[in-house]
C-alpha positions as CSV (number, residue, x, y, z in Angstrom):
1,L,-8.1,0.1,-2.5
2,G,-9.3,3.6,-2.0
3,R,-7.3,6.6,-0.8
4,G,-7.7,9.3,1.8
5,G,-10.5,10.0,4.2
6,M,-11.5,7.6,6.8
7,T,-9.6,4.7,5.3
8,N,-6.2,6.2,6.3
9,N,-7.0,5.8,10.0
10,H,-8.0,2.2,9.8
11,A,-5.6,0.0,11.9
12,G,-5.1,-2.4,8.9
13,N,-4.1,0.5,6.6
14,K,-1.7,1.8,9.2
15,R,0.0,-1.6,9.5
16,Y,0.1,-1.8,5.7
17,R,1.8,1.5,5.4
18,E,4.4,0.4,8.0
19,E,5.1,-2.8,5.9
20,V,5.4,-0.6,2.8
21,E,8.0,1.6,4.5
22,K,9.9,-1.5,5.6
23,T,9.9,-2.9,2.0
24,K,10.8,0.3,0.2
25,P,14.6,-0.2,0.5
26,M,14.3,-3.7,-1.2
27,Y,12.0,-2.2,-3.9
28,H,14.4,0.7,-4.6
29,S,17.4,-1.6,-4.8
30,C,15.8,-3.4,-7.8
31,S,17.2,-2.7,-11.2
32,T,14.5,-4.1,-13.4
33,K,10.7,-3.8,-13.6
34,T,10.5,-7.6,-13.2
35,E,12.4,-7.5,-9.9
36,K,10.2,-4.6,-8.7
37,K,7.0,-6.5,-9.6
38,G,8.3,-9.5,-7.6
39,V,8.8,-7.3,-4.6
40,S,5.3,-5.8,-4.8
41,E,3.9,-9.4,-5.2
42,L,5.9,-10.4,-2.0
43,L,4.4,-7.5,-0.2
44,V,0.9,-8.4,-1.2
45,A,1.5,-12.1,-0.2
46,Y,2.9,-11.0,3.2
47,V,-0.1,-8.7,3.9
48,Q,-2.5,-11.5,3.0
49,E,-0.6,-14.0,5.1
50,Y,-1.1,-11.9,8.3
51,G,-4.8,-11.6,7.4
52,G,-4.8,-8.3,5.5
53,R,-7.1,-7.7,2.6
54,F,-7.1,-5.3,-0.3
55,L,-10.7,-4.1,-0.4
56,M,-12.6,-2.2,-3.1
57,K,-15.9,-0.4,-2.6
58,D,-18.7,-1.1,-5.1
59,P,-19.9,2.3,-6.3
60,E,-23.5,1.1,-6.6
61,T,-24.0,-0.9,-3.5
62,K,-21.4,0.9,-1.3
63,Q,-20.4,-2.6,-0.1
64,W,-16.7,-3.5,0.4
65,F,-15.3,-6.6,-1.4
66,V,-11.9,-8.2,-1.8
67,G,-10.3,-6.8,-4.9
68,P,-8.5,-8.8,-7.6
69,Q,-4.9,-9.9,-7.0
70,N,-3.7,-7.8,-9.9
71,A,-5.3,-4.6,-8.5
72,A,-3.7,-5.4,-5.1
73,R,-0.2,-5.8,-6.7
74,K,-0.6,-2.5,-8.6
75,K,-1.7,-0.7,-5.4
76,A,1.4,-2.2,-3.6
77,S,3.7,-1.0,-6.5
78,Q,2.2,2.5,-6.3
79,A,2.7,2.6,-2.5
80,L,6.3,1.4,-2.9
81,R,7.0,4.2,-5.5
82,E,5.6,7.0,-3.4
83,T,7.8,9.4,-1.5
84,K,6.7,10.6,1.9
85,W,6.7,14.4,1.8
86,K,7.0,15.7,5.4
87,K,5.7,19.1,6.1
88,E,8.5,21.4,7.4
89,E,7.8,22.7,10.9
90,K,7.6,26.4,11.1
91,P,10.1,28.1,13.4
92,G,8.7,28.4,16.9
93,G,5.9,26.0,16.3
């Protein structure tokens, strides 16, 4: 469930981000927190159905382990809320 660094380039994380982008319109069309929570739970379930896992790294052992379901849902909700800020290209470049 970490951010940045090498985890961004992992194939599983790339697919996850693609699924997040596909799910955002549904999430943003929700009018209540309960509906939004339901969408994030659906996203987590879908990711897990295709074999994806939400991993956490133990700070002491440095070993990866499958995180709790609630942490995965919170991470999905966070991703669905995020706005992609694209860097503007400089003229001539």
